N, C-alpha and C positions, 0 to 999 in steps of 0.2 A: 771289200768289207774288212773291217778291223776285227782280227781274231784276239780275244781277250780271255785270260785266266783270271779269276777272282778268288782272293784269299779272305776267309772269314774266320770268326771265332766263337760267335754266339747266336743270337736270334736271327740274324740274316735280314734285319730291316733295311740296311743299305743295299744288300743284294737284291731284295724285293723291289726297291725303287728302281734299280737298274732294270731288273726283268720287266717291270711294268712299262718302262720307256721303250724297251726292245718290242715289246708285244704290241705297244701302240704305234710302232714305226716312227716314234720320235728319236730314236737312237738307232743308227745302223752300225751295230757290232754283231758279231758272233760269239757268244760266251761258250768257249769249248770246254772249260772244266772250272769246278768250283772245290777249293781246297780248304778243309777245315782243321783245325789243330786239336779239336776236341770230339769225341764221339757223339756227344748229346747236344751239339749245336742244332738249333731248330733250323738255322739256314740250310742244312742238308736236306731236310723236308721239302723247304721252299725250292731248292735246285731240283729235286727229284719230281715235284710236282709240275715244274716247267720242263721237265725232260731234258735237263742238262746233267752231263756225266759229273758226279763228284766223288770225292774220296777224302778219308781222314788220315792225316800223318800226325800221330799223337807225339807232341814234343817230349812227352815222358819216356818215350821208348828209345830216347838217344842219351849217351853219356854227356855229350858236349853241344853247345849251340852251334859250332861249326859242323858236326856231323848232322844235325837236324837241317841247317840250312843247305848244306850240300845236297842231301836227299830231296829237299823241297825243290831245289833248282833242277835236279835231274828230272823230277815229275813234270815241273813247269815246261822244261825244254821240250819234252815229248809232244807237246801241243803247239809248239812253234808260235808262241804268241807275239802279237805286235805290241801289246800292252799288258801289264800286270797290274791288277787293281787290289789295293788293300782296302776292303770295304768293311771296316770294323775288326780287322785283324789285330789282335792285341798281344803282339809278341815283337820284342825288339830283334832286329835282323842285324846280322854282321855287316860291317863295311864292304866286305867282299860280295856278299849277296847283293847288296843294293847297287854297287857298282857294275855287277854283272847286268843289270837290267836298267842301268842309268838313263839311256837315250830312249 
């Protein structure tokens, strides 16, 4: 099974579509973590309702984009994903971050 980490920013409608596909057995993945960049993202509630581990990494807590991206990568890597999905994640990521998960 493919292990997936999903990044969100808001309502989580894309996340919910993925969750629905997993729950109907139409998509054979394991969502090991949902990460939001905002505390008030409704997608966090959607993840909790589906019993998916979720965390907030507030971009405002970091002085630079590089610092945020490095901490985000550290969190993602703890879950050893096969795939990182940006499901409505509204933040520009550094080239270094993107290259780390390129394939």
